[in-house]
C-alpha positions as CSV (number, residue, x, y, z in Angstrom):
1,X,6.8,-0.2,-12.7
2,X,3.9,2.0,-11.7
3,X,2.7,5.4,-14.1
4,X,0.1,7.1,-13.5
5,X,-1.4,9.9,-15.4
6,X,-4.1,12.8,-13.9
7,X,-6.5,9.6,-12.7
8,X,-9.5,11.3,-11.1
9,X,-12.7,10.0,-9.1
10,X,-15.6,11.0,-8.0
11,X,-18.0,10.2,-5.3
12,X,-20.9,11.9,-6.2
13,X,-20.0,16.0,-5.7
14,X,-16.6,14.8,-3.5
15,X,-13.8,14.8,-5.4
16,X,-11.7,11.7,-4.1
17,X,-8.9,12.4,-5.9
18,X,-8.3,15.5,-8.5
19,X,-6.2,14.0,-11.6
20,X,-3.1,13.0,-9.3
21,X,-0.4,12.2,-11.1
22,X,3.5,10.3,-10.8
23,X,5.4,8.1,-11.5
24,X,7.4,5.2,-9.5
25,X,9.7,2.8,-10.5
26,X,12.1,-0.6,-8.6
27,X,14.2,-0.7,-5.7
28,X,11.6,2.9,-4.3
29,X,9.3,2.3,-1.4
30,X,7.1,6.3,-1.8
31,X,4.7,6.9,1.2
32,X,1.3,8.9,0.7
33,X,1.1,10.9,3.4
34,X,-2.1,12.7,4.3
35,X,-4.7,12.9,6.7
36,X,-7.3,11.0,6.6
37,X,-9.6,11.4,4.0
38,X,-7.2,13.6,1.6
39,X,-7.3,10.1,-1.5
40,X,-5.0,8.3,-0.7
41,X,-7.5,5.5,-0.6
42,X,-8.6,6.0,-3.0
43,X,-5.8,6.0,-5.9
44,X,-4.6,2.6,-4.2
45,X,-7.9,1.1,-4.9
46,X,-7.7,2.2,-8.5
47,X,-4.0,1.1,-8.9
48,X,-5.3,-2.0,-8.4
49,X,-7.9,-2.4,-10.3
50,X,-10.9,-2.7,-7.4
51,X,-12.1,1.2,-8.9
52,X,-12.0,2.4,-12.2
53,X,-11.0,6.4,-12.7
54,X,-13.6,9.0,-13.8
55,X,-10.6,10.1,-15.7
56,X,-6.7,9.4,-16.4
57,X,-5.4,6.2,-16.5
58,X,-2.3,3.4,-15.0
59,X,0.0,1.7,-15.7
60,X,1.3,-0.9,-13.8
61,X,4.4,-3.3,-15.0
62,X,4.1,-1.9,-18.0
63,X,-0.2,-3.3,-18.1
64,X,-2.9,-0.2,-18.3
65,X,-5.0,-0.3,-15.3
66,X,-8.3,0.0,-17.3
67,X,-7.4,-2.1,-20.4
68,X,-5.7,-5.2,-19.0
69,X,-7.3,-5.2,-15.0
70,X,-6.7,-8.9,-14.9
71,X,-2.1,-8.6,-16.1
72,X,-2.1,-5.7,-13.6
73,X,-3.5,-8.2,-10.8
74,X,-1.1,-10.7,-11.8
75,X,1.1,-8.4,-11.4
76,X,1.1,-6.6,-7.8
77,X,0.0,-7.3,-4.6
78,X,-2.4,-5.4,-2.3
79,X,-3.4,-4.6,0.9
80,X,-6.0,-2.9,1.6
81,X,-6.6,-1.1,5.2
82,X,-9.3,-3.7,6.3
83,X,-7.8,-6.7,4.6
84,X,-10.5,-9.8,4.6
85,X,-9.5,-12.3,5.5
86,X,-11.9,-15.6,6.0
87,X,-11.6,-16.1,9.4
88,X,-12.9,-20.0,10.0
89,X,-10.1,-20.6,8.3
90,X,-6.4,-21.6,8.9
91,X,-4.3,-20.2,8.2
92,X,-2.5,-22.1,6.3
93,X,-6.0,-23.1,4.9
94,X,-6.2,-19.8,3.7
95,X,-2.5,-19.3,2.3
96,X,-3.1,-22.5,-0.3
97,X,-6.8,-20.9,-1.3
98,X,-5.2,-17.2,-2.5
99,X,-2.2,-19.6,-4.1
100,X,-5.0,-21.6,-5.3
101,X,-7.1,-18.1,-7.2
102,X,-3.7,-17.4,-8.3
103,X,-3.1,-20.9,-10.1
104,X,-0.2,-22.0,-8.5
105,X,0.1,-25.4,-7.2
106,X,1.7,-28.8,-6.1
107,X,5.0,-28.3,-4.7
108,X,5.4,-24.4,-5.8
109,X,2.6,-23.7,-3.6
110,X,4.2,-25.2,-0.9
111,X,6.7,-23.6,-1.2
112,X,5.3,-20.0,-1.7
113,X,3.0,-21.0,1.5
114,X,6.4,-21.6,3.5
115,X,8.7,-19.3,2.6
116,X,6.2,-16.2,3.3
117,X,4.7,-18.3,6.8
118,X,9.1,-17.7,7.9
119,X,8.8,-13.9,6.4
120,X,5.7,-12.9,7.9
121,X,7.0,-15.2,11.1
122,X,3.8,-16.8,11.7
123,X,4.8,-19.8,12.3
124,X,3.9,-20.2,15.7
125,X,0.1,-19.1,14.4
126,X,-0.2,-20.9,11.0
127,X,-2.8,-24.1,12.0
128,X,-4.8,-21.6,14.2
129,X,-7.5,-20.4,12.6
130,X,-7.8,-16.4,11.6
131,X,-10.7,-15.7,13.6
132,X,-8.4,-16.2,17.0
133,X,-5.4,-14.3,16.2
134,X,-4.8,-10.7,17.9
135,X,-4.7,-7.8,15.0
136,X,-1.3,-8.1,15.0
137,X,-1.0,-11.6,13.6
138,X,-4.6,-11.1,11.2
139,X,-2.4,-8.0,9.5
140,X,0.7,-10.4,9.1
141,X,-1.6,-12.5,7.6
142,X,-2.4,-10.2,4.9
143,X,1.2,-9.3,4.0
144,X,1.7,-12.7,3.3
145,X,-1.1,-13.4,1.2
146,X,-0.3,-10.5,-0.4
147,X,3.3,-11.8,-1.4
148,X,2.8,-15.2,-2.3
149,X,3.3,-14.9,-5.5
150,X,6.5,-12.8,-5.2
151,X,5.8,-9.8,-7.3
152,X,7.5,-6.6,-8.5
153,X,4.9,-4.0,-7.4
154,X,2.9,-3.7,-3.3
155,X,0.1,-1.9,-2.6
156,X,-0.3,-1.4,1.9
157,X,-2.4,0.5,3.0
158,X,-2.0,1.9,6.3
159,X,0.0,-1.6,6.7
160,X,0.7,-0.4,10.4
161,X,-2.8,0.8,11.0
162,X,-3.3,-0.7,15.3
163,X,-0.6,-2.7,15.5
164,X,1.4,-1.9,18.8
165,X,4.8,-1.1,18.7
166,X,7.4,-4.5,18.2
167,X,5.3,-5.8,15.4
168,X,5.0,-2.3,13.6
169,X,9.2,-2.0,14.1
170,X,8.9,-5.9,12.8
171,X,6.1,-5.0,10.0
172,X,9.2,-1.9,9.2
173,X,11.7,-4.4,9.0
174,X,10.2,-6.6,6.1
175,X,8.7,-3.6,3.7
176,X,12.7,-1.4,3.9
177,X,14.3,-5.8,3.1
178,X,11.9,-5.7,0.2
179,X,12.4,-2.7,-1.4
180,X,15.4,-3.2,-3.2
181,X,13.8,-5.0,-5.1
182,X,9.7,-4.5,-5.8
183,X,8.5,-0.5,-6.3
184,X,6.2,-0.8,-3.3
185,X,3.3,1.8,-2.3
186,X,2.3,2.7,1.9
187,X,-0.2,5.1,2.8
188,X,0.1,5.8,5.8
189,X,-0.7,9.6,7.9
190,X,2.0,8.6,10.4
191,X,5.1,11.0,9.4
192,X,7.5,8.3,11.1
193,X,6.6,5.4,8.9
194,X,7.5,8.2,6.4
195,X,11.1,8.2,7.4
196,X,10.9,4.6,9.2
197,X,10.9,3.3,5.6
198,X,10.1,6.0,2.6
199,X,12.3,6.7,0.4
200,X,10.3,9.3,-1.2
201,X,7.1,10.8,-0.2
202,X,4.5,12.7,-1.9
203,X,2.1,14.9,0.1
204,X,-1.6,14.4,-0.9
205,X,-4.8,17.2,1.0
206,X,-7.7,16.6,-0.5
207,X,-7.1,14.6,-3.1
208,X,-4.5,16.8,-5.0
209,X,-1.0,15.7,-4.9
210,X,1.3,18.8,-2.9
211,X,4.3,17.8,-2.9
212,X,6.9,15.3,-4.1
213,X,9.8,14.6,-2.4
214,X,12.8,12.6,-0.3
215,X,12.2,12.8,3.1
216,X,14.5,14.6,4.0
217,X,14.1,17.1,1.4
218,X,10.5,17.7,2.7
219,X,12.3,18.1,5.9
220,X,14.5,21.0,4.5
221,X,11.2,22.6,3.4
222,X,10.7,22.6,6.9
223,X,13.1,24.0,8.4
224,X,14.5,20.3,9.6
225,X,10.5,18.9,10.6
226,X,8.5,17.0,8.8
227,X,5.7,17.3,10.8
228,X,6.2,21.7,10.3
229,X,6.5,21.0,6.8
230,X,3.1,18.5,6.0
231,X,0.9,20.9,8.7
232,X,2.2,23.7,6.3
233,X,1.2,22.6,2.9
234,X,-2.0,21.0,3.8
235,X,-3.0,24.5,6.1
236,X,-2.7,25.9,2.9
237,X,-4.6,23.7,0.4
238,X,-7.3,23.9,3.1
239,X,-7.1,27.9,2.9
240,X,-7.4,28.3,-0.7
241,X,-10.0,26.0,-0.9
242,X,-8.8,22.6,-2.4
243,X,-10.7,19.7,-4.2
244,X,-13.8,18.6,-1.7
């Protein structure tokens, strides 16, 4: 579902993403694990066609991000770290607006809204304006809009950031539940999140891919502790002087 071919992105003298390549398939929940500034969000923005790579390319559901960005966007759902949602709209009107943009109409749109409202457990706030919601509910609304058209690929940037423990548990349960049907990529700097939801994890540091494997495999490399292995590979890369 995703094939990344040595994509690179620079911002001036800063190399944010440095020749990353990987593949991800349906039924896989792939975690981007790395410290802040590692290049996780920039990679996601390129996969979702919000940023164009300086070199390299990628395919999403068979479509090239450079040649067919509209087709890529049709087939994925994206929740950025700070999801842009309109505070003066009610939850229902916002979801209807997103559906209209995606070309959904009539009964199909109503059914889709009902489905995601139930899935994201936002039934109790669906007629409230978004600006009145807690951060947790706003995050769920962001997830709901990403799921509205039932995409094959989900790109979730820090999906549980700022949520309380109960809200984190619910979002992780949602991701696990969808993981067998979709290709899901999530970014996180929270090690426990990888254990909780991911079938595979990649450690990224200074824009480079440092490690790739199942959570169990990465733990084994760290003598049973994922955090030990994470610190080891990121520290080694910093010491060797990776990309800025």
